[in-house]
C-alpha positions in Angstrom: 81.6 117.9 94.0 78.1 119.6 93.9 78.7 121.4 90.6 79.3 118.4 88.3 76.4 116.5 89.9 74.0 119.4 89.4 75.0 119.6 85.8 73.8 116.1 85.1 70.5 116.3 83.3 69.8 112.6 82.9 70.4 109.4 84.8 72.8 108.4 82.1 74.9 111.4 82.5 75.2 110.9 86.3 76.0 107.2 85.6 78.8 108.3 83.4 80.2 110.6 86.0 80.5 107.9 88.7 81.7 105.1 86.6 85.2 104.4 85.4 85.3 103.2 81.8 88.0 103.8 79.1 90.3 105.9 81.4 93.0 103.3 82.3 94.0 105.2 85.4 93.7 104.5 89.1 93.6 108.2 89.9 90.7 108.7 87.4 88.9 105.8 89.1 89.4 107.5 92.5 87.7 110.6 91.1 84.5 108.6 90.7 84.4 107.8 94.4 85.1 111.5 95.2 81.9 112.3 93.3 79.7 109.5 94.7 80.8 109.2 98.4 79.9 112.8 99.4 76.3 112.1 98.3 75.9 109.3 100.7 78.3 110.4 103.4 76.8 110.5 106.9 73.3 109.5 105.6 73.0 106.3 107.7 69.6 105.3 106.5 70.8 105.5 102.9 73.9 103.6 103.7 71.8 100.8 105.4 69.6 100.7 102.3 72.6 100.5 100.0 74.0 97.6 102.0 70.8 95.8 101.7 70.7 96.4 98.0 74.2 95.1 97.7 73.1 91.7 99.0 70.1 91.7 96.6 72.5 92.3 93.7 74.7 89.4 94.8 71.7 87.1 95.0 70.7 88.0 91.5 74.2 86.6 90.3 73.6 83.4 92.3 76.5 84.4 94.6 76.3 82.4 97.9 79.1 84.0 99.9 80.5 87.6 99.7 83.0 89.7 101.6 82.2 93.4 101.1 84.9 95.9 101.9 84.7 99.6 102.6 86.3 102.3 104.8 83.8 103.4 107.4 85.5 106.8 108.0 85.0 107.7 104.4 81.3 107.2 104.8 81.0 109.1 108.0 80.5 112.8 108.3 83.7 114.6 107.9 85.5 111.8 106.2 87.6 112.3 103.0 90.3 110.6 101.0 92.9 113.2 102.1 93.3 115.1 105.2 91.8 118.5 104.7 90.4 117.3 101.3 87.5 118.6 99.2 84.7 120.7 100.6 81.6 118.7 99.6 79.4 121.5 100.7 77.9 119.9 103.7 79.7 122.1 106.2 81.2 119.2 108.1 84.8 119.5 107.0 87.2 119.3 109.9 84.8 117.6 112.3 85.6 114.4 114.2 84.8 111.3 112.2 82.5 108.7 113.9 83.1 105.4 112.1 81.0 103.3 114.5 77.5 104.3 113.4 78.5 103.7 109.7 79.4 100.1 110.6 76.2 99.7 112.5 74.2 100.9 109.4 76.1 98.7 107.0 75.7 95.8 109.3 72.0 96.2 109.7 71.5 96.4 105.9 73.7 93.3 105.3 71.8 91.3 108.0 68.4 92.2 106.5 69.8 91.3 103.1 71.0 87.9 104.4 67.4 87.2 105.8 65.7 88.4 102.6 68.0 86.9 99.9 69.9 83.9 101.6 73.4 85.2 100.7 76.0 84.9 103.5 78.0 88.2 103.8 80.9 89.3 105.9 82.8 92.6 106.0 86.4 93.7 105.5 87.4 97.2 106.8 89.7 99.2 104.6 92.5 101.6 105.6 93.0 104.4 103.0 96.6 104.9 101.7 96.3 108.7 101.9 94.7 108.7 105.3 97.2 107.2 107.8 95.2 108.8 110.6 92.5 106.2 110.0 94.7 103.2 110.1 94.9 102.5 113.8 91.2 102.9 114.4 90.3 100.6 111.5 92.3 97.8 113.1 90.7 98.3 116.5 87.3 98.4 115.1 87.9 95.2 113.2 89.1 93.5 116.3 86.3 94.8 118.4 83.6 93.5 116.0 85.2 90.3 114.7 82.7 88.2 116.7 79.7 90.4 116.0 77.8 87.8 113.8 76.1 87.5 111.5 77.9 89.8 108.9 81.0 90.1 111.2 84.1 92.0 110.3 86.5 89.2 109.2 89.5 91.1 107.9 91.3 94.3 107.1 92.9 95.9 104.0 94.8 98.9 102.7 93.2 100.4 99.6 93.3 103.5 97.3 96.9 103.2 96.2 100.3 101.8 97.2 102.3 104.9 98.0 102.2 104.0 101.7 104.6 101.1 101.1 107.4 103.6 100.2 109.0 104.5 103.5 111.6 106.8 101.9 109.3 108.9 99.8 106.2 108.8 102.0 107.2 108.2 105.6 104.1 110.0 106.8 102.0 107.4 105.0 104.2 104.4 105.6 104.8 104.5 109.4 101.2 104.6 110.7 100.1 101.9 108.3 103.0 99.7 109.1 102.4 100.1 112.8 98.7 99.4 112.4 99.4 96.2 110.6 101.8 95.1 113.2 99.0 95.5 115.6 96.7 93.6 113.3 99.1 90.7 113.2 99.4 90.7 117.0 95.5 90.5 117.1 95.6 87.7 114.6 93.3 89.5 112.2 92.9 88.3 108.7 94.8 90.6 106.3 94.4 91.3 102.6 96.2 94.2 101.0 96.1 95.9 97.6 99.6 95.5 96.2 101.2 95.1 92.8 98.3 96.6 91.0 99.8 99.7 89.7 102.7 99.6 92.2 106.0 97.8 92.1 106.1 94.0 92.4 108.2 94.3 95.5 105.2 95.6 97.3 103.5 92.3 97.0 106.5 90.7 98.8 106.4 93.5 101.4 102.6 93.1 102.0 103.1 89.4 102.7 106.4 89.4 104.6 106.0 92.6 106.7 102.3 93.3 106.8 101.1 89.7 107.3 98.8 89.5 104.1 97.5 86.1 103.2 95.6 87.5 100.3 96.7 90.2 97.7 94.4 92.4 95.9 95.4 92.3 92.3 99.2 91.7 92.3 99.5 91.8 88.5 103.0 93.1 88.5 104.4 89.8 89.7 103.3 88.0 86.5 106.7 88.7 84.9 108.6 88.0 88.1 109.1 84.2 88.4 111.1 84.5 91.6 108.3 86.4 93.4 105.7 84.1 91.9 107.5 81.1 93.3 107.6 82.6 96.7 103.9 83.3 96.7 103.2 79.8 95.4 105.1 78.3 98.2 103.4 80.5 100.8 100.0 79.7 99.1 99.1 83.4 98.9 95.7 84.1 97.4 95.4 86.7 94.6 92.2 88.5 94.1 92.1 89.3 90.4 89.6 91.6 88.7 89.8 91.6 85.0 87.6 94.6 84.2 89.2 96.8 86.9 92.7 95.8 85.9 92.0 97.2 82.5 90.3 100.4 83.7 92.9 101.3 86.3 95.9 100.5 84.2 96.9 97.6 86.5 97.1 95.4 83.4 99.8 97.0 81.4 99.9 96.6 77.6 100.8 98.4 74.4 97.6 100.6 73.9 98.6 101.3 70.3 98.1 97.6 69.6 95.0 97.2 71.7 94.3 94.7 74.5 94.5 90.9 74.0 92.7 89.3 76.9 94.7 86.1 76.3 97.7 88.0 77.5 96.2 89.1 80.8 98.5 88.6 83.7 95.9 86.4 85.5 96.6 83.8 82.9 100.3 83.7 83.7 99.5 83.5 87.4 97.1 80.6 87.0 99.5 78.8 84.6 102.2 79.1 87.2 100.1 77.5 89.8 99.3 80.5 92.0 96.2 80.5 94.2 93.9 82.9 92.2 90.3 83.9 92.4 88.1 86.1 90.2 86.4 89.1 91.7 84.3 92.1 90.6 86.3 94.9 92.4 83.7 97.7 93.0 80.8 96.7 90.7 79.2 100.1 90.7 82.2 102.2 89.8 83.4 99.8 87.2 79.9 99.1 85.9 80.4 95.4 86.1 79.5 92.2 88.0 81.1 89.0 89.1 79.1 87.2 86.5 80.8 89.4 83.8 84.2 88.7 85.1 83.6 85.0 84.6 82.3 85.8 81.1 85.5 87.6 80.4 87.5 84.7 81.7 85.8 82.2 79.5 84.9 84.2 76.5 87.9 86.6 76.2 90.7 85.0 78.1 89.8 81.6 76.7 89.8 79.7 80.0 88.1 76.3 80.0 85.4 75.5 82.4 87.8 73.6 84.6 90.2 76.6 84.6 87.4 78.7 85.8 86.3 76.3 88.5 89.7 76.0 90.0 89.9 79.7 91.0 86.4 79.4 92.4 87.5 76.6 94.8 90.6 78.7 95.5 88.4 81.6 96.5 86.6 79.4 98.9 89.8 78.1 100.4 91.0 81.7 100.9 87.8 83.0 102.3 87.9 84.5 105.7 85.7 81.8 107.1 85.9 78.9 109.5 86.5 75.4 108.0 83.0 74.3 108.6 81.6 77.3 106.7 84.1 76.6 103.8 82.9 73.0 103.7 79.3 74.1 103.2 80.3 76.3 100.4 82.3 73.6 98.6 79.4 71.2 99.0 77.1 73.7 97.3 79.5 74.2 94.4 80.1 70.5 94.1 76.3 69.9 93.9 76.0 72.6 91.2 78.9 71.4 89.1 78.4 67.7 89.8 82.2 67.5 89.6 85.1 66.8 91.9 87.8 69.6 92.3 88.9 70.5 88.7 92.3 70.2 87.2 93.2 73.2 85.1 95.7 72.8 82.1 96.6 75.9 80.2 
């Protein structure tokens, strides 16, 4: 990790190293995190500062509510994407990972950001597909801090791939995550899971039926599966779609010899079918993007009308891990801004 960073002679070259553009690969995207995270790992003051800056950047986009997700173990000393992974040169490999102080630092930064910038922010803790040893603790931490407001932990996720769904091929990944999310359901935690991004469409069904997800990160693979889409529509499952990252990770599959046609993006098929969909930025730093840009893509490249963009906005509010009163406040603010009732989208 240290060598490629030290070779960067300009801010631009470092920026290129930690952003995923033009690679169309989830694994290549993960390499960006493997460069960036060791730089901040265990540096609690820096993590707090970054959390505060996150809220500032949300405010610049006129965002009024955000749920930030991360894996606290990855940001703690000794954390890594894989057990016995890279030596980042800090001498802490193999030590016990203390996730609690990381959550404390993030929470302090977010709370200061809320006070300074007026954006409401909550947290989602992520399990990591290739770190099954983190799963149980993530669930227990989320439960222990669910009422620690403001900036509470309001849900849990499994990120960084979908191999953990495959019990036959990866039982060592599957079983701990499956057991952890049975516990999450017992505790009545809010659950969103990355599924159907670069993995099989059946993983979306599994995430909902077996893991208790009410929201799905991405889910593009179901766009050509009307049976699964109908199931998800009836269950009112919310899909967190991220146009830029879907292109960069290869989650949006298309014939690269013909080039991309945004009007054929799976999000359009999902919206047309009547699924509950919201536009999201994914990781804005790694994908060098913003939520504002995702809406520009939706209108300027996908060709969605204003009403078709507003409907996912209201869907996102409905699916937020918030109490009903807080959702009503958000809806009222959007209503006042748009001066419209809930939109009807016709594609």
